[in-house]
N, C-alpha and C positions, 0 to 999 in steps of 0.2 A: 413421547414428549413433544409438545407443541412448539413450533417455530414462531416466535413473536416478532420477527424482523419486519420492518416497514417495506423493504424492497427485496426483490428476488436477487439472489447472488449467482454469479457465474464463477464456477470453481475451475481452477487450473491444476493440472497434474505437473509433476516435475518435468515430464517429457515435453510439455508445451513450451518451456523456456521463456515464458512471459516474465518480464522483469521491469523494475522501475529504477530510476535514478532519483534520489531525493537529497535535499539539503538538511543536515542535522545541525541544529543550533548549538547543541552541547559540544560537539567536536569541531564545529566550524568547517565541516568537510561535506563534499558531495559523495554519497554512498550508493551502493548498488545492492538491490535485494530482489528475491524471487517473489512473484505474486502468487498468493494462495487462493484468494477470491476477491471479487470486486462487485459492488452494487452501486446504485445511484447515490447511496448514502455514505459509502466508505470503502475502505480497502483493507485487506489483511495481507501482510508481507512476512517473509521469513528471511532473516539476515544471519550470516555467519558471525559467530562470536568474535572471530578474529577481525572482522570488519568494523565493529563498533566499539568505541572506547568506554563510554559510560552506559550502564544499563538504562534502557528507556523506562520512563515512569508515566503513569496515568497523568494526563494534563500537559505533558511535554508537547511542543509544537515542532512540526516538520513542514517542509515545502516539497511537494511532489513535482519534480521537474519534467519527467518524461516517462511514458510507458512504451516499452519495446516488446513486440511479439512477432516471431517469424511467421505465424499463421494468421495474424490479425492486423489491425491498423497500428501504426507507430506514429506517435504525435507528442509534441511538447505540451505540457499542461500548465505548469506553474500554479498549482493549487495548494492552498493552505490545508494542513491536516492537524488534527488534535488526537493524540494517543488516548484511546479509551481503555485499552488493556494491553498488557505485555506478559508473555509467557517466557520466563527467564530461568527455568529449571536447569540446575547445574548438569544434570545427566543428559540433556539434549545438546546436539551439535549446533543447533541454530536457535535464534530467539524469534518467537512469533510476536508480531505487533499488529494490533487492531486499531485502525484509525477512522475517524469520521471526517468527511469533507467539510470545510468551512469556507464561507464567503465565496462560493463558486459564482463566476460570471455566467451569463447565459451561454456564451461561447463554450466555456468549460463544461457546462451541463450537457450541451449538444454533443461535444466530443466524447464524453463518457457514455452517453446513450448510444451513439453510433458504435463505439467500441464494444458495448455489451450486445449489440445486435449482430455483429459479424463473427 
């Protein structure tokens, strides 16, 4: 199967402990999630079902506040995200959320590119 992605993804294992803090407009809270993968175009995160009140839906907006990684760069980001898909299967322990970056500043783009290189 061909991969039709615009940008190369960097995939993180659970052992990487790479995580994000993001603002969820539905719950009006700052939440914590594990990073599954990141590209220049977006991010995929996994969040505990206990952490999130309302199931995310395609089109919902989030704000990515910070990326934390023990083996990579840590930086505040404050980037807008739009959910493009959400895997909310009841049998899974976590919810998978795919998001695209929106309205990135040049500084944000540079931060993400640097993060992907390290």
